[in-house]
C-alpha positions as CSV (number, residue, x, y, z in Angstrom):
1,X,24.4,14.7,-22.5
2,X,27.8,13.1,-23.0
3,X,28.4,9.8,-21.4
4,X,31.4,10.9,-19.4
5,X,29.3,13.4,-17.5
6,X,27.0,10.7,-16.0
7,X,27.4,10.1,-12.3
8,X,27.2,6.4,-13.0
9,X,27.2,5.2,-16.6
10,X,24.8,2.5,-17.7
11,X,27.5,-0.2,-17.9
12,X,27.9,0.1,-14.2
13,X,24.3,-1.2,-13.8
14,X,22.6,-4.6,-14.6
15,X,20.4,-2.9,-17.2
16,X,20.2,-3.9,-20.9
17,X,21.8,-1.3,-23.1
18,X,19.2,-1.7,-25.9
19,X,16.3,-0.5,-23.7
20,X,15.4,3.0,-22.7
21,X,15.1,2.8,-18.9
22,X,12.8,5.5,-17.4
23,X,11.1,3.4,-14.7
24,X,13.5,3.5,-11.8
25,X,10.8,4.6,-9.5
26,X,8.9,1.4,-10.1
27,X,11.3,-1.5,-9.4
28,X,14.7,0.2,-9.1
29,X,17.8,-1.0,-10.8
30,X,20.8,-2.9,-9.5
31,X,24.4,-1.7,-9.7
32,X,26.8,-4.4,-10.7
33,X,28.8,-4.1,-7.6
34,X,25.7,-4.6,-5.5
35,X,24.8,-7.6,-7.6
36,X,28.3,-9.0,-6.9
37,X,27.8,-8.6,-3.2
38,X,24.4,-10.2,-3.4
39,X,25.8,-13.2,-5.3
40,X,28.7,-13.6,-2.9
41,X,26.3,-13.8,0.1
42,X,24.2,-16.4,-1.8
43,X,27.3,-18.4,-2.6
44,X,28.6,-18.2,1.0
45,X,25.2,-19.5,2.2
46,X,25.1,-22.4,-0.2
47,X,28.6,-23.5,0.7
48,X,27.8,-23.8,4.4
49,X,24.1,-23.3,4.9
50,X,23.7,-24.3,8.5
51,X,26.6,-22.3,10.1
52,X,26.1,-19.4,7.7
53,X,22.4,-18.9,8.4
54,X,22.5,-19.8,12.1
55,X,25.5,-17.6,13.0
56,X,27.0,-15.5,10.3
57,X,23.9,-14.3,8.6
58,X,22.0,-13.4,11.8
59,X,25.0,-11.3,13.0
60,X,25.3,-9.5,9.7
61,X,21.5,-9.0,9.5
62,X,21.5,-7.2,12.8
63,X,24.4,-5.1,11.7
64,X,22.6,-4.1,8.5
65,X,19.5,-3.2,10.4
66,X,21.5,-0.9,12.7
67,X,23.2,0.7,9.6
68,X,19.8,1.4,8.0
69,X,18.5,2.9,11.3
70,X,21.5,5.2,11.5
71,X,21.3,6.2,7.9
72,X,17.7,7.4,8.2
73,X,17.7,8.8,11.7
74,X,15.8,6.2,13.5
75,X,16.6,5.0,17.0
76,X,18.1,1.5,16.7
77,X,15.3,-0.3,18.7
78,X,12.5,1.3,16.6
79,X,13.4,0.0,13.1
80,X,13.1,-3.5,11.5
81,X,13.9,-4.7,8.0
82,X,11.1,-6.1,5.9
83,X,10.7,-7.1,2.2
84,X,9.6,-3.6,1.2
85,X,7.2,-0.8,2.0
86,X,4.2,-2.9,1.1
87,X,5.1,-5.4,3.8
88,X,5.5,-2.6,6.3
89,X,2.1,-1.0,5.4
90,X,0.4,-4.4,5.6
91,X,2.1,-5.1,8.9
92,X,0.9,-1.9,10.5
93,X,-2.6,-2.0,9.1
94,X,-3.3,-5.6,10.0
95,X,-1.7,-5.3,13.5
96,X,-3.4,-2.0,14.4
97,X,-5.8,-2.5,17.4
98,X,-9.0,-1.9,15.4
99,X,-12.5,-2.0,16.8
100,X,-15.5,-2.4,14.7
101,X,-16.6,1.0,13.4
102,X,-13.2,2.6,13.7
103,X,-12.4,5.0,10.9
104,X,-9.1,5.4,9.0
105,X,-8.3,8.5,6.8
106,X,-6.2,8.2,3.6
107,X,-6.0,10.1,0.3
108,X,-6.8,9.3,-3.3
109,X,-3.1,9.8,-4.2
110,X,-2.1,6.7,-2.2
111,X,-0.6,3.5,-3.5
112,X,-3.2,1.0,-4.5
113,X,-2.1,-1.6,-2.0
114,X,-3.2,0.7,0.9
115,X,-6.8,0.9,-0.3
116,X,-6.9,-2.8,-1.0
117,X,-5.7,-3.6,2.5
118,X,-8.1,-1.2,4.1
119,X,-11.1,-2.6,2.1
120,X,-10.0,-6.1,3.2
121,X,-10.0,-4.9,6.8
122,X,-13.4,-3.3,6.3
123,X,-14.7,-6.7,5.3
124,X,-13.0,-8.7,8.0
125,X,-12.7,-6.3,10.9
126,X,-15.5,-3.9,10.3
127,X,-13.4,-0.7,10.0
128,X,-14.6,2.3,7.9
129,X,-12.0,3.6,5.3
130,X,-12.5,7.2,4.4
131,X,-10.7,8.3,1.2
132,X,-10.3,12.0,0.8
133,X,-9.8,13.8,-2.5
134,X,-6.7,16.0,-2.5
135,X,-7.2,19.0,-4.9
136,X,-5.6,18.3,-8.2
137,X,-3.7,19.8,-10.0
138,X,-1.8,21.3,-7.0
139,X,-0.8,24.9,-6.7
140,X,0.4,25.0,-3.1
141,X,1.3,22.5,-0.3
142,X,-1.4,24.1,1.8
143,X,-4.0,22.4,-0.4
144,X,-2.7,19.0,0.7
145,X,-2.8,19.9,4.4
146,X,-6.3,21.5,4.1
147,X,-7.6,18.3,2.4
148,X,-6.6,16.2,5.4
149,X,-7.8,18.7,7.9
150,X,-11.2,18.8,6.2
151,X,-11.2,15.0,6.2
152,X,-10.6,14.9,9.9
153,X,-13.4,17.4,10.5
154,X,-15.8,15.4,8.4
155,X,-15.1,12.1,10.0
156,X,-17.8,10.3,12.0
157,X,-16.1,10.7,15.3
158,X,-14.3,7.3,15.5
159,X,-11.2,8.2,13.5
160,X,-8.3,6.1,14.8
161,X,-5.5,6.4,12.2
162,X,-4.3,8.8,9.5
163,X,-2.4,7.3,6.5
164,X,-0.4,9.6,4.2
165,X,2.2,9.3,1.4
166,X,5.5,11.1,1.6
167,X,5.9,10.9,-2.2
168,X,2.8,9.6,-4.1
169,X,3.0,6.7,-6.5
170,X,0.5,7.6,-9.2
171,X,1.3,11.3,-9.3
172,X,4.9,11.5,-8.1
173,X,4.1,14.4,-5.8
174,X,5.9,15.3,-2.6
175,X,3.5,15.6,0.3
176,X,4.4,17.8,3.3
177,X,4.9,14.8,5.6
178,X,6.1,16.8,8.6
179,X,3.0,19.1,8.5
180,X,0.7,16.1,8.1
181,X,2.3,14.3,11.1
182,X,1.9,17.5,13.1
183,X,-1.8,17.8,12.0
184,X,-2.5,14.3,13.1
185,X,-0.8,14.8,16.4
186,X,-2.8,18.0,17.0
187,X,-6.0,15.9,16.7
188,X,-4.6,13.0,18.8
189,X,-4.3,10.7,15.8
190,X,-1.4,8.3,15.2
191,X,0.0,8.8,11.7
192,X,1.4,6.1,9.3
193,X,3.6,7.5,6.5
194,X,4.2,5.6,3.3
195,X,7.7,6.6,2.4
196,X,8.2,4.0,-0.4
197,X,9.8,6.6,-2.7
198,X,11.8,8.6,-0.1
199,X,15.0,6.8,1.1
200,X,17.9,7.8,-1.1
201,X,15.6,10.2,-3.1
202,X,15.1,12.9,-0.5
203,X,16.7,13.6,2.9
204,X,15.0,11.6,5.6
205,X,15.3,12.0,9.4
206,X,12.7,9.7,10.9
207,X,13.1,10.9,14.4
208,X,12.7,14.6,13.4
209,X,9.6,13.7,11.3
210,X,7.9,12.2,14.3
211,X,5.5,9.8,12.7
212,X,4.1,6.9,14.7
213,X,5.0,4.6,11.8
214,X,7.2,5.1,8.7
215,X,7.8,2.6,6.0
216,X,10.4,2.8,3.2
217,X,11.9,0.9,0.3
218,X,15.6,0.2,-0.2
219,X,15.5,-1.2,-3.7
220,X,14.3,2.0,-5.4
221,X,16.5,5.1,-4.9
222,X,19.1,3.4,-2.7
223,X,19.4,0.8,-5.5
224,X,19.6,-2.1,-3.1
225,X,18.4,-5.6,-4.0
226,X,14.7,-6.1,-4.5
227,X,12.8,-7.3,-1.5
228,X,14.5,-4.9,0.9
229,X,12.8,-2.2,3.0
230,X,12.1,-1.2,6.5
231,X,9.4,-0.3,9.1
232,X,9.9,2.2,11.9
233,X,7.5,2.3,14.8
234,X,7.4,4.2,18.0
235,X,7.8,2.1,21.1
236,X,4.2,2.4,22.2
237,X,3.2,0.3,19.2
238,X,5.9,-2.4,19.4
239,X,3.9,-4.9,21.4
240,X,0.9,-4.7,19.0
241,X,2.9,-5.2,15.8
242,X,3.3,-8.7,14.5
243,X,5.6,-9.6,11.6
244,X,4.1,-10.7,8.3
245,X,5.2,-14.2,9.0
246,X,5.2,-15.4,12.7
247,X,8.7,-16.5,13.4
248,X,10.5,-18.7,15.9
249,X,12.0,-15.6,17.5
250,X,10.5,-14.0,20.6
251,X,11.4,-11.0,22.7
252,X,11.7,-7.4,21.6
253,X,10.3,-5.7,18.5
254,X,13.6,-6.1,16.6
255,X,14.0,-9.7,17.7
256,X,10.5,-10.8,16.6
257,X,11.1,-9.3,13.1
258,X,14.7,-10.5,12.7
259,X,14.2,-13.4,10.3
260,X,11.3,-15.2,8.8
261,X,11.9,-18.9,7.9
262,X,14.5,-19.8,5.3
263,X,13.9,-17.0,2.8
264,X,17.2,-15.7,1.4
265,X,18.8,-13.1,3.5
266,X,21.3,-12.2,0.8
267,X,19.3,-9.1,-0.4
268,X,19.5,-7.6,3.2
269,X,23.2,-8.6,3.7
270,X,24.2,-6.7,0.5
271,X,22.7,-3.5,1.8
272,X,26.0,-2.3,3.2
273,X,27.4,-2.1,-0.4
274,X,24.2,-0.6,-1.7
275,X,24.2,2.2,1.0
276,X,27.9,3.0,0.4
277,X,27.3,3.1,-3.4
278,X,24.2,5.4,-2.9
279,X,26.3,7.7,-0.7
280,X,28.9,8.1,-3.4
281,X,26.2,8.9,-6.0
282,X,24.7,11.4,-3.5
283,X,28.0,13.2,-3.4
284,X,27.9,13.6,-7.2
285,X,24.5,15.2,-7.1
286,X,22.5,12.7,-9.0
287,X,19.2,13.9,-7.5
288,X,19.6,17.6,-8.7
289,X,20.8,16.4,-12.1
290,X,17.8,14.0,-12.5
291,X,15.4,16.8,-11.5
292,X,17.0,19.1,-14.1
293,X,16.6,16.4,-16.8
294,X,12.9,16.0,-15.9
295,X,12.4,19.8,-15.9
296,X,13.8,20.1,-19.4
297,X,11.6,17.2,-20.6
298,X,8.6,18.8,-18.8
299,X,9.0,22.0,-20.8
300,X,9.1,20.1,-24.1
301,X,6.2,17.9,-23.1
302,X,3.8,20.7,-22.2
303,X,4.8,22.7,-25.2
304,X,3.9,19.7,-27.3
305,X,0.7,18.4,-25.7
306,X,-0.6,21.5,-23.9
307,X,-2.0,19.6,-20.9
308,X,-2.1,20.9,-17.4
309,X,0.9,20.4,-15.1
310,X,0.2,18.4,-11.9
311,X,2.1,20.9,-9.8
312,X,4.7,23.8,-10.1
313,X,8.1,22.7,-11.3
314,X,9.8,22.9,-7.9
315,X,11.7,20.4,-5.6
316,X,9.0,21.2,-3.1
317,X,6.6,19.2,-5.2
318,X,8.7,16.8,-7.4
319,X,12.1,15.0,-7.5
320,X,13.6,12.5,-9.8
321,X,10.2,11.2,-10.8
322,X,7.3,13.2,-12.3
323,X,3.8,12.4,-13.7
324,X,2.6,14.2,-16.9
325,X,-1.0,14.3,-17.9
326,X,-1.7,13.0,-21.4
327,X,-4.5,14.5,-23.7
328,X,-8.0,14.1,-22.3
329,X,-9.2,11.9,-25.2
330,X,-7.2,9.0,-23.7
331,X,-8.9,8.1,-20.4
332,X,-7.1,6.9,-17.4
333,X,-8.2,3.3,-16.6
334,X,-6.3,0.3,-15.1
335,X,-6.6,-1.3,-18.6
336,X,-5.0,1.8,-20.2
337,X,-2.1,1.7,-17.7
338,X,-1.3,-1.9,-18.7
339,X,-1.9,-1.4,-22.5
340,X,0.4,1.6,-22.9
341,X,3.1,0.2,-20.6
342,X,3.3,-2.9,-22.7
343,X,3.0,-0.9,-26.0
344,X,5.9,1.4,-25.1
345,X,8.1,-1.5,-24.2
346,X,7.3,-3.9,-27.1
347,X,7.0,-1.2,-29.8
348,X,9.4,1.5,-28.7
349,X,11.8,-0.4,-26.4
350,X,11.0,2.0,-23.5
351,X,10.3,1.0,-19.9
352,X,8.1,3.6,-18.5
353,X,4.9,3.4,-16.3
354,X,1.5,4.9,-17.1
355,X,-0.7,5.7,-14.1
356,X,-4.1,6.8,-13.1
357,X,-5.6,8.6,-10.1
358,X,-8.9,7.6,-8.3
359,X,-11.6,10.2,-8.7
360,X,-10.0,11.4,-12.0
361,X,-10.0,10.1,-15.5
362,X,-6.6,11.4,-16.5
363,X,-3.9,9.1,-17.9
364,X,-0.4,10.0,-16.8
365,X,3.0,8.9,-18.1
366,X,5.4,8.8,-15.1
367,X,9.1,8.7,-16.1
368,X,11.9,8.7,-13.5
369,X,15.6,9.2,-13.7
370,X,18.7,8.1,-11.8
371,X,22.5,8.4,-12.1
372,X,22.6,6.5,-15.4
373,X,19.9,8.4,-17.2
374,X,20.8,10.6,-20.2
375,X,19.0,13.5,-21.9
376,X,18.7,11.3,-25.0
377,X,16.5,8.9,-23.0
378,X,13.9,11.6,-22.6
379,X,14.1,12.5,-26.3
380,X,13.4,8.9,-27.1
381,X,10.4,9.0,-24.8
382,X,9.1,12.3,-26.2
383,X,9.3,11.0,-29.8
384,X,7.3,7.8,-28.9
385,X,4.7,9.9,-27.0
386,X,4.3,12.1,-30.1
387,X,3.9,9.1,-32.3
388,X,1.2,7.5,-30.1
389,X,-0.7,10.5,-28.7
390,X,-0.6,13.2,-31.3
């Protein structure tokens, strides 16, 4: 694809031109203009740290929080900024008013942190995590809903919370979040949605979705600085929720989560530039273009390797990130994830993650695209996959 057709050429980003970048869904990438804003806030702070942090930064931080809330359809008092979705998930799960024996439902497609946190709470608080297998590969969104419904029916009677992904990490699948929230509500269950891969990737209206808790990242598809994300919570939960670091601030939900210690606020303060940049790229249709690039790669991949697709090729199931099953003779293990990720970078100059799914032994390659991605990037990946796996 010619360079001039790109919504945002690679030179507009802080990415090395000698590397094939197909891992945006992992850690994002920073546009140069966002980097400039980040550095300017850091400079301003170093020039007058006391007055900047005590007055200027606090005021700007409150403005950025309100901007993020408006952008994603959350009432202002119900959203706080945190250092990513992981901080939001941990905050909710640790703060939730558990009693010994309480059960929590989650799926095998969830991010690994979620299970690690729940197992920690099982040891320290006596809760009972119940992991449900979602049928895989998927043919219909109804399969996802039925899996959660079956999990609710099979629970031991003390189910207190349902945790679901909006877009999964290992398999890059879009779950029907609105239907899962409605399912939880019909059973009197609060629902925590992990939306790490949603803001900037798909349309998001938090109020319309109706989840009790929703967490999201701003460093991935919004392309904000790393260490930026948010937590939305309905008012009934505000008093129970404690920030990851207890701060000197007291008062309302938003006041208690305003600022923890002297960690740099520059990543959050640069979000106005990141959100404006993301809106410009949205107008150029980078999401549809990225999905089209992945669809073309998908056709060549399955024609080459003959493995089973994880889902139909539809925006209902996938977006600018997809997972592709590799031949069965390569087993999906945590060690394989690390081995091939390192191999493809060091040997082929490609940044791309390899993933696995609990309860399955499949190894996946999970490329993702953004406004700077070219068709030639996927051709480079396909050539390397042929070399290593055929």
